[in-house]
VODOMI-229315 format. One record per residue: x, y, z of N, C-alpha, C in turn; residue number from 1. Coordinates in steps of 0.1 Angstrom, whole numbers, plus 2048, in hexadecimal, padded with zeros to 3 digits. Layout:
{n.X=X&n.Y=Y&n.Z=Z&ca.X=X&ca.Y=Y&ca.Z=Z&c.X=X&c.Y=Y&c.Z=Z&num=NUM} .
...
END
This chain:
{n.X=2E2&n.Y=925&n.Z=39C&ca.X=2D6&ca.Y=92F&ca.Z=39F&c.X=2CD&c.Y=92D&c.Z=393&num=1} .
{n.X=2C1&n.Y=933&n.Z=398&ca.X=2B6&ca.Y=92A&ca.Z=391&c.X=2B3&c.Y=930&c.Z=384&num=2} .
{n.X=2B2&n.Y=928&n.Z=378&ca.X=2B0&ca.Y=931&ca.Z=36F&c.X=2A3&c.Y=92E&c.Z=364&num=3} .
{n.X=29D&n.Y=921&n.Z=36D&ca.X=293&ca.Y=920&ca.Z=365&c.X=286&c.Y=91D&c.Z=375&num=4} .
{n.X=27A&n.Y=921&n.Z=374&ca.X=270&ca.Y=91F&ca.Z=37D&c.X=264&c.Y=917&c.Z=379&num=5} .
{n.X=262&n.Y=910&n.Z=37F&ca.X=255&ca.Y=909&ca.Z=380&c.X=247&c.Y=906&c.Z=387&num=6} .
{n.X=23B&n.Y=906&n.Z=382&ca.X=231&ca.Y=902&ca.Z=391&c.X=223&c.Y=8F9&c.Z=38A&num=7} .
{n.X=222&n.Y=8F4&n.Z=396&ca.X=21B&ca.Y=8EB&ca.Z=396&c.X=20E&c.Y=8F0&c.Z=399&num=8} .
{n.X=1FE&n.Y=8E7&n.Z=398&ca.X=1F5&ca.Y=8F1&ca.Z=3A3&c.X=1E8&c.Y=8DE&c.Z=39E&num=9} .
{n.X=1DF&n.Y=8E0&n.Z=3A7&ca.X=1D9&ca.Y=8CD&ca.Z=3A6&c.X=1CF&c.Y=8D1&c.Z=3AF&num=10} .
{n.X=1CF&n.Y=8C4&n.Z=3B7&ca.X=1C6&ca.Y=8C1&ca.Z=3C2&c.X=1CA&c.Y=8CC&c.Z=3D0&num=11} .
{n.X=1D8&n.Y=8CC&n.Z=3D6&ca.X=1DC&ca.Y=8D0&ca.Z=3DF&c.X=1DB&c.Y=8DD&c.Z=3E2&num=12} .
{n.X=1DA&n.Y=8E4&n.Z=3E9&ca.X=1D6&ca.Y=8F0&ca.Z=3F0&c.X=1E0&c.Y=900&c.Z=3E9&num=13} .
{n.X=1EC&n.Y=8F8&n.Z=3EB&ca.X=1F6&ca.Y=901&ca.Z=3E4&c.X=201&c.Y=8FC&c.Z=3DB&num=14} .
{n.X=206&n.Y=902&n.Z=3D3&ca.X=20B&ca.Y=900&ca.Z=3C4&c.X=21C&c.Y=8FA&c.Z=3C6&num=15} .
{n.X=220&n.Y=8F2&n.Z=3BF&ca.X=22F&ca.Y=8EB&ca.Z=3C3&c.X=239&c.Y=8F6&c.Z=3B7&num=16} .
{n.X=242&n.Y=8F7&n.Z=3BA&ca.X=24A&ca.Y=8FF&ca.Z=3B2&c.X=25B&c.Y=8F8&c.Z=3B2&num=17} .
{n.X=25E&n.Y=8FA&n.Z=3A7&ca.X=26F&ca.Y=8F6&ca.Z=3A0&c.X=275&c.Y=8FF&c.Z=39C&num=18} .
{n.X=282&n.Y=8FD&n.Z=3A0&ca.X=28B&ca.Y=901&ca.Z=398&c.X=293&c.Y=8F8&c.Z=390&num=19} .
{n.X=29D&n.Y=902&n.Z=382&ca.X=2A5&ca.Y=8FD&ca.Z=37D&c.X=2B0&c.Y=907&c.Z=37A&num=20} .
{n.X=2BC&n.Y=901&n.Z=37A&ca.X=2CC&ca.Y=906&ca.Z=374&c.X=2C8&c.Y=907&c.Z=368&num=21} .
{n.X=2D4&n.Y=90F&n.Z=35E&ca.X=2D5&ca.Y=90B&ca.Z=352&c.X=2DC&c.Y=903&c.Z=352&num=22} .
{n.X=2E1&n.Y=8F9&n.Z=358&ca.X=2EE&ca.Y=8EE&ca.Z=355&c.X=2DF&c.Y=8E0&c.Z=35A&num=23} .
{n.X=2D7&n.Y=8E4&n.Z=364&ca.X=2CE&ca.Y=8D6&ca.Z=367&c.X=2C5&c.Y=8D7&c.Z=35F&num=24} .
{n.X=2BE&n.Y=8E4&n.Z=35A&ca.X=2AF&ca.Y=8E7&ca.Z=352&c.X=2A6&c.Y=8E5&c.Z=35A&num=25} .
{n.X=297&n.Y=8DF&n.Z=35A&ca.X=28B&ca.Y=8DD&ca.Z=35F&c.X=284&c.Y=8D3&c.Z=357&num=26} .
{n.X=280&n.Y=8C7&n.Z=35F&ca.X=278&ca.Y=8C0&ca.Z=354&c.X=26A&c.Y=8BF&c.Z=35F&num=27} .
{n.X=260&n.Y=8BE&n.Z=358&ca.X=250&ca.Y=8BD&ca.Z=35F&c.X=24A&c.Y=8B3&c.Z=358&num=28} .
{n.X=241&n.Y=8AD&n.Z=35D&ca.X=23B&ca.Y=8A2&ca.Z=356&c.X=22A&c.Y=89F&c.Z=361&num=29} .
{n.X=21F&n.Y=8A4&n.Z=353&ca.X=214&ca.Y=8A4&ca.Z=35B&c.X=20E&c.Y=899&c.Z=351&num=30} .
{n.X=209&n.Y=88E&n.Z=358&ca.X=1FE&ca.Y=881&ca.Z=355&c.X=1F1&c.Y=87F&c.Z=358&num=31} .
{n.X=1EC&n.Y=878&n.Z=34C&ca.X=1DF&ca.Y=876&ca.Z=350&c.X=1E0&c.Y=862&c.Z=34D&num=32} .
{n.X=1D1&n.Y=85D&n.Z=34B&ca.X=1D3&ca.Y=84F&ca.Z=34C&c.X=1D7&c.Y=84C&c.Z=33B&num=33} .
{n.X=1D8&n.Y=857&n.Z=334&ca.X=1D9&ca.Y=852&ca.Z=327&c.X=1E8&c.Y=856&c.Z=31E&num=34} .
{n.X=1F0&n.Y=85B&n.Z=329&ca.X=1FA&ca.Y=861&ca.Z=325&c.X=1FF&c.Y=86D&c.Z=330&num=35} .
{n.X=20C&n.Y=870&n.Z=324&ca.X=211&ca.Y=87D&ca.Z=32F&c.X=216&c.Y=886&c.Z=325&num=36} .
{n.X=21A&n.Y=892&n.Z=32A&ca.X=21F&ca.Y=89E&ca.Z=325&c.X=22A&c.Y=8A3&c.Z=32A&num=37} .
{n.X=239&n.Y=8A6&n.Z=326&ca.X=244&ca.Y=8A7&ca.Z=329&c.X=24B&c.Y=8B3&c.Z=323&num=38} .
{n.X=24E&n.Y=8BF&n.Z=331&ca.X=254&ca.Y=8CA&ca.Z=32B&c.X=260&c.Y=8CB&c.Z=330&num=39} .
{n.X=268&n.Y=8CD&n.Z=327&ca.X=278&ca.Y=8CD&ca.Z=32E&c.X=27E&c.Y=8DD&c.Z=325&num=40} .
{n.X=287&n.Y=8E2&n.Z=32F&ca.X=28B&ca.Y=8EF&ca.Z=32C&c.X=298&c.Y=8EA&c.Z=330&num=41} .
{n.X=2A5&n.Y=8F0&n.Z=325&ca.X=2AE&ca.Y=8EB&ca.Z=324&c.X=2B6&c.Y=8FD&c.Z=31F&num=42} .
{n.X=2C3&n.Y=900&n.Z=325&ca.X=2CA&ca.Y=90D&ca.Z=31F&c.X=2D5&c.Y=903&c.Z=316&num=43} .
{n.X=2D3&n.Y=907&n.Z=309&ca.X=2DC&ca.Y=902&ca.Z=301&c.X=2E4&c.Y=90D&c.Z=2F9&num=44} .
{n.X=2F0&n.Y=910&n.Z=2F5&ca.X=2F8&ca.Y=918&ca.Z=2EF&c.X=2F3&c.Y=926&c.Z=2F1&num=45} .
{n.X=2F3&n.Y=92B&n.Z=2FD&ca.X=2EE&ca.Y=939&ca.Z=304&c.X=2DE&c.Y=93C&c.Z=302&num=46} .
{n.X=2D3&n.Y=930&n.Z=2FA&ca.X=2C4&ca.Y=934&ca.Z=2F9&c.X=2C4&c.Y=928&c.Z=305&num=47} .
{n.X=2B3&n.Y=92C&n.Z=305&ca.X=2AB&ca.Y=923&ca.Z=30F&c.X=2A2&c.Y=91C&c.Z=305&num=48} .
{n.X=29F&n.Y=90B&n.Z=302&ca.X=299&ca.Y=906&ca.Z=2FB&c.X=293&c.Y=902&c.Z=303&num=49} .
{n.X=283&n.Y=8FD&n.Z=2FD&ca.X=279&ca.Y=8F5&ca.Z=303&c.X=277&c.Y=8ED&c.Z=2FE&num=50} .
{n.X=26F&n.Y=8DE&n.Z=2FE&ca.X=270&ca.Y=8D2&ca.Z=2F7&c.X=261&c.Y=8CE&c.Z=304&num=51} .
{n.X=256&n.Y=8CD&n.Z=2F9&ca.X=24A&ca.Y=8C7&ca.Z=2FD&c.X=244&c.Y=8BE&c.Z=2F6&num=52} .
{n.X=243&n.Y=8B3&n.Z=2FC&ca.X=240&ca.Y=8A5&ca.Z=2F4&c.X=235&c.Y=89C&c.Z=2FC&num=53} .
{n.X=22D&n.Y=896&n.Z=2F6&ca.X=223&ca.Y=888&ca.Z=2FD&c.X=22F&c.Y=87A&c.Z=2FD&num=54} .
{n.X=22C&n.Y=878&n.Z=30A&ca.X=236&ca.Y=86C&ca.Z=30F&c.X=22B&c.Y=861&c.Z=314&num=55} .
{n.X=231&n.Y=852&n.Z=310&ca.X=225&ca.Y=84E&ca.Z=318&c.X=227&c.Y=84D&c.Z=32D&num=56} .
{n.X=21A&n.Y=846&n.Z=331&ca.X=217&ca.Y=848&ca.Z=33D&c.X=213&c.Y=83D&c.Z=340&num=57} .
{n.X=219&n.Y=832&n.Z=347&ca.X=21A&ca.Y=825&ca.Z=34C&c.X=213&c.Y=81B&c.Z=341&num=58} .
{n.X=21B&n.Y=81B&n.Z=338&ca.X=214&ca.Y=817&ca.Z=32C&c.X=20B&c.Y=81D&c.Z=322&num=59} .
{n.X=203&n.Y=825&n.Z=325&ca.X=1FC&ca.Y=82E&ca.Z=31E&c.X=200&c.Y=83B&c.Z=316&num=60} .
{n.X=1FC&n.Y=83D&n.Z=307&ca.X=206&ca.Y=84A&ca.Z=303&c.X=20D&c.Y=847&c.Z=2FC&num=61} .
{n.X=20F&n.Y=852&n.Z=2F4&ca.X=21A&ca.Y=84F&ca.Z=2E6&c.X=227&c.Y=858&c.Z=2EA&num=62} .
{n.X=233&n.Y=858&n.Z=2E2&ca.X=23C&ca.Y=85F&ca.Z=2E2&c.X=23D&c.Y=868&c.Z=2D8&num=63} .
{n.X=23D&n.Y=876&n.Z=2DB&ca.X=23C&ca.Y=87F&ca.Z=2CF&c.X=23F&c.Y=88F&c.Z=2D3&num=64} .
{n.X=247&n.Y=896&n.Z=2C8&ca.X=24F&ca.Y=8A1&ca.Z=2CD&c.X=243&c.Y=8A6&c.Z=2C6&num=65} .
{n.X=23D&n.Y=8B3&n.Z=2D2&ca.X=231&ca.Y=8BE&ca.Z=2CB&c.X=23B&c.Y=8CC&c.Z=2C6&num=66} .
{n.X=245&n.Y=8D1&n.Z=2D1&ca.X=24D&ca.Y=8D8&ca.Z=2D0&c.X=25D&c.Y=8D9&c.Z=2D3&num=67} .
{n.X=265&n.Y=8DC&n.Z=2C8&ca.X=26F&ca.Y=8DF&ca.Z=2D1&c.X=276&c.Y=8ED&c.Z=2CA&num=68} .
{n.X=27A&n.Y=8F4&n.Z=2CF&ca.X=27F&ca.Y=905&ca.Z=2D0&c.X=281&c.Y=90D&c.Z=2D5&num=69} .
{n.X=289&n.Y=916&n.Z=2D5&ca.X=28F&ca.Y=924&ca.Z=2DF&c.X=282&c.Y=928&c.Z=2E5&num=70} .
{n.X=288&n.Y=92E&n.Z=2F2&ca.X=279&ca.Y=933&ca.Z=2F7&c.X=27B&c.Y=941&c.Z=2F9&num=71} .
{n.X=277&n.Y=949&n.Z=2E9&ca.X=27D&ca.Y=954&ca.Z=2E9&c.X=271&c.Y=958&c.Z=2DD&num=72} .
{n.X=26A&n.Y=95F&n.Z=2DE&ca.X=25E&ca.Y=966&ca.Z=2DA&c.X=264&c.Y=96B&c.Z=2CC&num=73} .
{n.X=270&n.Y=96E&n.Z=2CE&ca.X=271&ca.Y=975&ca.Z=2C0&c.X=273&c.Y=96D&c.Z=2B5&num=74} .
{n.X=27A&n.Y=962&n.Z=2B5&ca.X=27E&ca.Y=957&ca.Z=2AF&c.X=274&c.Y=94B&c.Z=2AF&num=75} .
{n.X=269&n.Y=94A&n.Z=2B2&ca.X=25E&ca.Y=941&ca.Z=2AF&c.X=25A&c.Y=948&c.Z=2A3&num=76} .
{n.X=25A&n.Y=93B&n.Z=29E&ca.X=255&ca.Y=940&ca.Z=28C&c.X=247&c.Y=93F&c.Z=28B&num=77} .
{n.X=244&n.Y=931&n.Z=291&ca.X=233&ca.Y=933&ca.Z=292&c.X=22B&c.Y=933&c.Z=29D&num=78} .
{n.X=221&n.Y=938&n.Z=2A0&ca.X=21B&ca.Y=941&ca.Z=2A9&c.X=214&c.Y=931&c.Z=2AD&num=79} .
{n.X=212&n.Y=92E&n.Z=2BE&ca.X=20A&ca.Y=91F&ca.Z=2C6&c.X=1FD&c.Y=925&c.Z=2C8&num=80} .
{n.X=1F3&n.Y=91F&n.Z=2C4&ca.X=1E6&ca.Y=91D&ca.Z=2C2&c.X=1DF&c.Y=91B&c.Z=2D2&num=81} .
{n.X=1DF&n.Y=925&n.Z=2D4&ca.X=1DA&ca.Y=928&ca.Z=2E5&c.X=1CD&c.Y=926&c.Z=2E9&num=82} .
{n.X=1C4&n.Y=919&n.Z=2EF&ca.X=1B8&ca.Y=913&ca.Z=2F3&c.X=1B9&c.Y=912&c.Z=300&num=83} .
{n.X=1AD&n.Y=913&n.Z=305&ca.X=1A7&ca.Y=910&ca.Z=311&c.X=1A8&c.Y=905&c.Z=313&num=84} .
{n.X=1AD&n.Y=8FA&n.Z=317&ca.X=1A8&ca.Y=8EC&ca.Z=319&c.X=1A3&c.Y=8E7&c.Z=329&num=85} .
{n.X=1A6&n.Y=8EF&n.Z=338&ca.X=19E&ca.Y=8EC&ca.Z=343&c.X=199&c.Y=8FA&c.Z=34B&num=86} .
{n.X=192&n.Y=8F7&n.Z=350&ca.X=18A&ca.Y=8FD&ca.Z=356&c.X=194&c.Y=908&c.Z=360&num=87} .
{n.X=19E&n.Y=902&n.Z=366&ca.X=1AA&ca.Y=904&ca.Z=370&c.X=1B5&c.Y=90A&c.Z=368&num=88} .
{n.X=1B8&n.Y=909&n.Z=35B&ca.X=1C0&ca.Y=90E&ca.Z=356&c.X=1C2&c.Y=91E&c.Z=34E&num=89} .
{n.X=1C8&n.Y=91F&n.Z=34D&ca.X=1C7&ca.Y=931&ca.Z=34A&c.X=1CB&c.Y=932&c.Z=33C&num=90} .
{n.X=1D3&n.Y=927&n.Z=332&ca.X=1D6&ca.Y=927&ca.Z=327&c.X=1DC&c.Y=91B&c.Z=329&num=91} .
{n.X=1DC&n.Y=915&n.Z=31B&ca.X=1E6&ca.Y=909&ca.Z=31A&c.X=1EA&c.Y=909&c.Z=309&num=92} .
{n.X=1F4&n.Y=909&n.Z=30B&ca.X=1FD&ca.Y=903&ca.Z=2F7&c.X=1FC&c.Y=8FC&c.Z=2F1&num=93} .
{n.X=1F5&n.Y=8F9&n.Z=2E8&ca.X=1EF&ca.Y=8ED&ca.Z=2DE&c.X=1F7&c.Y=8EF&c.Z=2D3&num=94} .
{n.X=202&n.Y=8E8&n.Z=2D0&ca.X=209&ca.Y=8E6&ca.Z=2C1&c.X=200&c.Y=8E3&c.Z=2BA&num=95} .
{n.X=202&n.Y=8F0&n.Z=2AD&ca.X=1F7&ca.Y=8EE&ca.Z=2A0&c.X=1FB&c.Y=8E5&c.Z=296&num=96} .
END
């Protein structure tokens, strides 16, 4: 049964979706010519955990964790800095 749900939009006319279970989790990668951003959702010890990191893509970019923590607004200690990054984006979280 799906616990996580992801969507992707781009040049295609329709969006794509993927589901992930508590056991399998959900991993997404969005890449440019200068590197990529990876998002991983897992279920650990009864809690949903997110990890967002920069990763190399075809030899370009760096490896760096931007955020790792629970997906629970009550437990998030520091607010994320939300900024518009692209004309098609509604919002994008940028680690402070």
